[in-house]
C-alpha positions, 0 to 999 in steps of 0.5 A, a space after each residue: 700426417 702429410 705438411 700442407 705446402 707453403 703457398 698456394 699453387 698458381 693455376 694457367 689455364 691454357 686459353 681457347 680460341 673463342 667459341 663461335 656466337 651460337 644463333 639465338 634458339 628462335 633462328 636454329 629452327 626451321 619452323 621457327 624462322 618462318 614463324 617469326 618471318 611472318 609475324 614480322 610481315 605481318 606487324 611491319 605490313 599492318 603498322 605501314 598499312 596506311 602508306 602502302 594501302 591500294 584503297 582507303 578501308 570504306 572505299 566502295 565500288 558497287 560495280 566490283 561486289 564479291 568478287 574473287 582475286 584480279 589484277 585490280 583487287 589481289 584478294 578479291 572484294 567483299 560484299 560492298 566492293 571493299 577491297 579484301 586485302 586493304 581491310 585485312 591489314 588494316 584491322 591487323 594492327 588494331 587486332 594485333 595491338 589489342 590481343 597484345 593487351 591479354 598477353 601483357 595483363 597475364 605476364 604481368 600479373 604471374 610473374 610478379 606474383 610467381 617471385 613473391 610467392 616462391 621467396 616470401 615462404 609457404 604461408 604466402 604461398 598458400 595464400 597466393 595460391 588460393 586466390 589462383 585457384 579462385 580465379 581458375 574456377 571463375 567462368 571466363 566467357 561469363 565473365 567477358 560477356 558480363 563486362 561487354 553487357 556492363 561497359 559495351 563492346 570495349 575491347 581492351 578492357 574485355 583483353 584485359 580482363 581475359 589476361 587477368 583470368 588467365 594469368 592465374 593459369 600462368 603463375 601455376 606455371 611459372 611458380 615451379 619454376 621459380 622455387 626451383 632456381 630459389 633452390 639453387 647453390 648460386 643463390 644461396 651465393 647470394 644471399 650469403 653475400 648480403 643480396 637483398 630477396 628482391 635483388 635475388 629474385 631481379 637479378 638470379 631468378 626473372 632472368 633465368 625464367 626469361 624463356 618460359 615467360 616468354 614462351 608462355 606470353 607467346 602462347 596467350 597471344 596467339 589464345 587471345 589473338 583467337 578469342 578476340 576473332 571470336 567475339 568480333 565474329 559473333 558481333 562483340 567487336 569493333 563497330 562497322 564500318 572498322 574492320 577486323 579479322 573476326 568481324 571479315 570472318 562474320 561478314 564472309 560467312 553470311 556468303 559461304 555458299 555464293 561467295 565460298 572464297 570471301 572465307 578464304 583471305 581472311 581465315 588464312 591470314 589467321 590461321 598462319 598468324 596463330 600458326 606462326 606464333 606455336 611455332 615461335 614458341 615451340 622454338 622457344 621451349 626446346 632446351 629452356 627447362 630449368 636447372 635441377 634444384 639442390 638446396 631450399 633455402 630458409 625462407 627470408 618471411 620463415 619463422 625461426 623456431 624458438 630454441 629449446 635451450 640456449 647455453 652461455 657464451 662458452 668462456 675463453 673461446 675466441 671464434 665459433 662456439 657450438 653447443 648442443 646442437 640439434 636440427 630437427 624437420 619442423 614438427 618431427 624428427 630431430 636430424 642431428 642432436 647434441 653437436 658441440 665444437 669449437 672453431 677458434 681463430 687462426 685454425 682449421 677444424 675438420 667435419 668427417 663422417 660418411 654420408 648421411 650423417 649430418 655434417 653438411 645440415 649442420 655446416 648449414 645450421 651455423 649460416 640458417 641456410 637449413 632447407 625449408 622445412 628444417 630448423 634448429 631446435 635446440 643448442 646454441 651457434 656463439 659468434 662475435 658475442 652473438 646467439 646465431 640460433 636466435 637471430 631472424 633472417 634479417 639479422 643473419 643477413 647483416 653476419 653472412 658474407 660480411 662475418 661468416 664465408 661459404 663454399 659449396 660443394 659443386 662450384 658450377 652450381 654456385 655460379 649463376 650462368 647467366 652472368 660473366 665471373 667479373 660481374 658477380 665477384 664485383 658485385 659481391 664485393 660492392 654490396 659486402 664491402 660498399 665500394 664503387 664499381 671501378 674499385 670492386 672491380 679492382 678487388 675482385 681481379 685482386 682477390 683472383 690472384 689471392 686465390 691463385 689464378 694466373 690471368 685473373 682479367 680473362 677470368 672476370 671476363 668469362 662465363 662459368 662454363 668457359 672455365 675448369 672445375 679447379 678454376 671455377 672452385 677458386 672463384 667460389 673462394 674467392 666469393 667467399 672472400 669478398 666481404 673479408 670474413 673471419 669465418 669460412 664453411 667449406 662444406 665438400 669443397 674438393 669432392 668434385 675435384 681431382 686428386 691434384 687439383 684437390 691438393 692445390 685447393 687444400 693448399 690454398 686453404 691453408 695458406 688463407 688460414 695462415 696469412 688472414 687468420 681466420 676461422 676454416 670449418 671444413 666439411 669432409 668424408 676424406 680422411 686425408 682431406 682431414 690430415 692435411 690441413 686440420 688442426 682439429 677433428 669432429 667425428 660425426 655419426 648418425 647425428 652426433 659426434 662420436 669422437 673430437 680432437 686435435 687431428 694428431 690425438 683422432 687420427 693416431 690414436 682413435 679411441 672411438 670404434 667408428 674413428 677406427 673403422 674410417 681410418 682401417 678402411 682408409 687406403 692411404 692409412 698406415 698402422 704400426 709403421 706399415 700399410 695394411 694387406 686388406 681394407 677393412 669395411 664396416 657392416 651395414 650402413 648408418 640408421 635411419 634417424 627414425 631408426 636411432 636406438 636409445 644407446 649407442 648408435 654406432 653399436 649395431 655395426 660395432 664389433 667390440 659392442 657390448 650389453 652395455 652399449 645399449 644404454 645411453 652413452 655421453 661424451 666423455 672426455 678422452 683418456 689420452 690427449 684432448 677432446 672427448 668420445 661417446 664410448 662405454 668401451 673407450 678406455 679399455 679399447 685405448 689401454 688393450 691397443 685394439 685395433 679394427 679387423 673387420 676385413 673385406 676389400 684386398 688392396 
């Protein structure tokens, strides 16, 4: 085994010149820019119409009836000689204001419902979905005409009803994105830091939905504008002589043969306004896709399944003690079974195995962060005199971040791209340590120094995309330490890093354990990581522990064939004092949970398997050293000094 370095390496990242600020997405689109300019022109001209109109809107000139454009009347006159330019822009303010009511109501109803549905769990989501389906099935035109019949031509009320009816469709658009954002690792990190569900929605989900919300708002605005104009066209608009765009088009339709020009000015303004709004929506929607989901956090409102059996707290264990832990699909297949291990204070435990062996699910189960649809079905997780497996989401919230920290696989996905490093780290310190903002900022800077960042002030001012992957992982570790936890769970923290940065991160973690006395559980598929940093190791295969013990015992004297095979397949492993000339291979693949045999789950791939291996196998004490092994031939293989020999790939 290689010895860990004594002190963490200091990372110095070369300062890059400040990038030019990119123009907003809307202004980068020619059509969006033109649409915005047209809409601003209409809004400003309509809002200030009373100050610059050439004629009062009701002034009649019977000597200039149904005129085409002239020097006196730039857009012509109507059937009573009233100036069309004055009436179009005088009607604009009321038309746009009334139309905005529908868009505001639709978004105002849909956004809270989508955030609530995405964060409250499947039961609440199912109820809201059924209600919105009922609303979507209601004939909107019939409802609006009924409102007009009951309350008269009250366009603001009619637009509010229209907005409520449209909100059901907007909800269906937004709830999908909200659920996707809820599944991001930085949302999990916020939960671990003790952020309340409402604050998570407002701080991390809503800002990332703003573009979609804006797109939906402008699209609804365009729809409502056309519907409002249509109602005014058929006589359900503002009463004469008050002008409205739909009313002006309705009056012009009566003279379509004798004065066809009368239809053009108002119709053109309406069409251009709708096209401008659609152009703005198209420009905003380009590149506005939400980031893909990674892990779906168990919802706060979701009831925890009753545990089949809870063993008493192990005597003499200080730190984390897991006994016979099982994780499964709700009402379905078991994915992890009979997992037991200890993580004493000041020690590092490695959980190692192939992809799909259940090690990450085990790590997530320790903090109650299992994906939706999965739950702890048996066993116990003892920590600090409490049984974590039976705690509610609210009770776990008092432990996450404060007592147990978490470092995820992909640091860039653990950081919210909307906020600076300083905002996120100082916010975590404020929540977990209950300190003022200025103190939290100083503590955040100190944490970055603690994890080996040479220029913490600059990093605090940076956004996640402005730092390297190794720097981001150090920030993620600092976030996990924000609440001074006694236990940190690191799920493959070096997977996405190059070899040099990986060594630095491992050295950093080891030094933090030594300096703070915390426990560390590190999940990895790399035996080299285990050799570098761990004191003890648990080897998992097909959802169960197959061997455990100290790093020296397991790596230098493996007694389970699967552990032997992993070591024989490691290009850095040395057997009998010399590296092997050919790397060993393991035939087949890890079986799916539904295909697990009743006996040894590795038997189908094991070159030492015999008939007795197909009977149920329990963990037994190792024949030499501490720990346990799940193999009926462990003693025989150990006494005969057998090694895994299946070969495949040359060095």
